C-alpha positions as semicolon CSV with decimal commas, in nm:
position;residue;x (nm);y (nm);z (nm)
1;X;-10,247;0,245;-2,439
2;X;-10,028;0,092;-2,702
3;X;-9,860;0,419;-2,744
4;X;-9,785;0,433;-2,376
5;X;-9,621;0,089;-2,381
6;X;-9,413;0,194;-2,677
7;X;-9,307;0,508;-2,501
8;X;-9,214;0,304;-2,194
9;X;-9,008;0,069;-2,415
10;X;-8,831;0,365;-2,570
11;X;-8,765;0,507;-2,223
12;X;-8,647;0,165;-2,103
13;X;-8,413;0,132;-2,400
14;X;-8,269;0,479;-2,350
15;X;-8,222;0,406;-1,977
16;X;-8,048;0,078;-2,061
17;X;-7,816;0,248;-2,308
18;X;-7,740;0,522;-2,052
19;X;-7,669;0,260;-1,785
20;X;-7,448;0,074;-2,028
21;X;-7,263;0,394;-2,116
22;X;-7,225;0,473;-1,744
23;X;-7,090;0,124;-1,676
24;X;-6,842;0,157;-1,964
25;X;-6,736;0,499;-1,838
26;X;-6,692;0,369;-1,482
27;X;-6,495;0,069;-1,612
28;X;-6,277;0,301;-1,822
29;X;-6,213;0,526;-1,519
30;X;-6,127;0,222;-1,306
31;X;-5,886;0,095;-1,574
32;X;-5,720;0,438;-1,590
33;X;-5,696;0,444;-1,210
34;X;-5,545;0,095;-1,208
35;X;-5,294;0,195;-1,476
36;X;-5,206;0,509;-1,282
37;X;-5,164;0,312;-0,960
38;X;-4,952;0,048;-1,133
39;X;-4,731;0,323;-1,276
40;X;-4,696;0,478;-0,930
41;X;-4,609;0,137;-0,782
42;X;-4,347;0,087;-1,052
43;X;-4,195;0,431;-0,983
44;X;-4,194;0,367;-0,607
45;X;-4,030;0,025;-0,656
46;X;-3,761;0,189;-0,869
47;X;-3,704;0,462;-0,609
48;X;-3,684;0,200;-0,334
49;X;-3,423;0,001;-0,527
50;X;-3,221;0,318;-0,587
51;X;-3,244;0,411;-0,219
52;X;-3,128;0,061;-0,119
53;X;-2,836;0,080;-0,363
54;X;-2,743;0,426;-0,233
55;X;-2,753;0,297;0,124
56;X;-2,535;-0,002;0,037
57;X;-2,284;0,225;-0,140
58;X;-2,288;0,467;0,154
59;X;-2,219;0,185;0,400
60;X;-1,932;0,058;0,184
61;X;-1,778;0,407;0,167
62;X;-1,817;0,457;0,542
63;X;-1,670;0,113;0,617
64;X;-1,374;0,191;0,392
65;X;-1,324;0,530;0,560
66;X;-1,336;0,372;0,906
67;X;-1,088;0,104;0,798
68;X;-0,852;0,371;0,663
69;X;-0,889;0,576;0,982
70;X;-0,804;0,273;1,190
71;X;-0,524;0,167;0,957
72;X;-0,359;0,509;0,960
73;X;-0,457;0,613;1,314
74;X;-0,095;0,658;1,422
75;X;0,005;0,862;1,117
76;X;0,010;1,204;1,287
77;X;0,216;1,073;1,579
78;X;0,461;0,903;1,346
79;X;0,500;1,214;1,131
80;X;0,578;1,416;1,443
81;X;0,844;1,158;1,545
82;X;1,033;1,175;1,214
83;X;1,221;1,497;1,303
84;X;1,325;1,331;1,630
85;X;1,475;1,044;1,428
86;X;1,651;1,297;1,206
87;X;1,801;1,468;1,511
88;X;1,921;1,137;1,654
89;X;2,090;1,058;1,322
90;X;2,259;1,397;1,318
91;X;2,382;1,347;1,674
92;X;2,514;0,999;1,595
93;X;2,698;1,127;1,286
94;X;2,899;1,393;1,472
95;X;3,257;1,412;1,340
96;X;3,464;1,498;1,648
97;X;3,396;1,227;1,905
98;X;3,562;1,251;2,243
99;X;3,558;0,955;2,485
100;X;3,290;1,122;2,692
101;X;3,078;1,196;2,385
102;X;3,114;0,835;2,266
103;X;2,954;0,715;2,593
104;X;2,658;0,947;2,540
105;X;2,629;0,848;2,177
106;X;2,608;0,480;2,274
107;X;2,300;0,563;2,483
108;X;2,158;0,778;2,202
109;X;2,221;0,493;1,960
110;X;2,020;0,251;2,177
111;X;1,731;0,500;2,206
112;X;1,746;0,566;1,831
113;X;1,738;0,192;1,754
114;X;1,445;0,140;1,994
115;X;1,245;0,414;1,822
116;X;1,326;0,268;1,478
117;X;1,220;-0,081;1,593
118;X;0,892;0,049;1,736
119;X;0,816;0,236;1,414
120;X;0,909;-0,066;1,202
121;X;0,673;-0,286;1,406
122;X;0,398;-0,029;1,339
123;X;0,454;-0,048;0,963
124;X;0,694;0,243;0,912
125;X;0,969;0,168;0,661
126;X;1,259;0,377;0,543
127;X;1,255;0,454;0,172
128;X;1,562;0,311;0,007
129;X;1,708;0,580;-0,213
130;X;2,088;0,577;-0,235
131;X;2,199;0,422;-0,565
132;X;1,839;0,373;-0,681
133;X;1,677;0,528;-0,986
134;X;1,489;0,848;-0,904
135;X;1,118;0,782;-0,841
136;X;0,908;1,099;-0,802
137;X;0,651;0,912;-0,592
138;X;0,918;0,821;-0,334
139;X;1,187;1,085;-0,379
140;X;1,202;1,462;-0,383
141;X;1,496;1,593;-0,584
142;X;1,650;1,901;-0,427
143;X;1,952;1,918;-0,654
144;X;2,143;1,742;-0,927
145;X;2,501;1,704;-1,032
146;X;2,691;1,515;-1,297
147;X;2,896;1,204;-1,215
148;X;3,028;1,012;-1,515
149;X;3,040;0,664;-1,357
150;X;2,671;0,676;-1,244
151;X;2,351;0,624;-1,441
152;X;2,123;0,910;-1,536
153;X;1,871;0,998;-1,260
154;X;2,046;0,773;-1,009
155;X;2,027;0,896;-0,651
156;X;2,375;1,013;-0,555
157;X;2,309;1,142;-0,205
158;X;2,025;1,133;0,047
159;X;1,983;1,469;0,215
160;X;1,688;1,359;0,434
161;X;1,547;1,007;0,470
162;X;1,198;0,934;0,353
163;X;0,947;0,698;0,513
164;X;0,638;0,499;0,421
165;X;0,363;0,394;0,658
166;X;0,174;0,080;0,562
167;X;0,251;0,147;0,196
168;X;0,163;0,518;0,210
169;X;0,441;0,776;0,166
170;X;0,468;0,980;0,485
171;X;0,761;1,183;0,372
172;X;0,952;1,148;0,044
173;X;1,328;1,115;0,063
174;X;1,506;1,442;-0,023
175;X;1,778;1,345;-0,268
176;X;2,045;1,468;-0,502
177;X;2,037;1,293;-0,840
178;X;2,273;1,242;-1,131
179;X;2,206;1,452;-1,440
């Protein structure tokens, strides 16, 4: 009978060590699972922060685009009016003026001035060029000639006026510059 008790003790001890090993294994698996889940949470938090930052940047870009669209909404209309202004200027600068033509030109002059005032109130400004130093961002040189009493790259003649719209160049001034 003693042998049987001893065998039972041996069995009990081996069962206890197996249970202990099982508990350790389960604890180890749980720890690995927890580590894995914490890593996933960290990755998801990072992705969420990136997505939030991307959304904020997207909104800023869209807001800026909308502001620019609103700011320059009249740009196409204004660009299409510039040749009309050019034609008015040509008509007003006619050399041979009869009395009858002078009466018409007075009316044209009033219309021309009204259009210029409207455009000025909308933010359209004429680019000053004559006598200024050539600036490639504002001027387009179509020719050059040499005049001794003028500075190098000074605008000698304006062939076609240039205009800016709210600080943006709509059309550069076409100029002739000094060599």
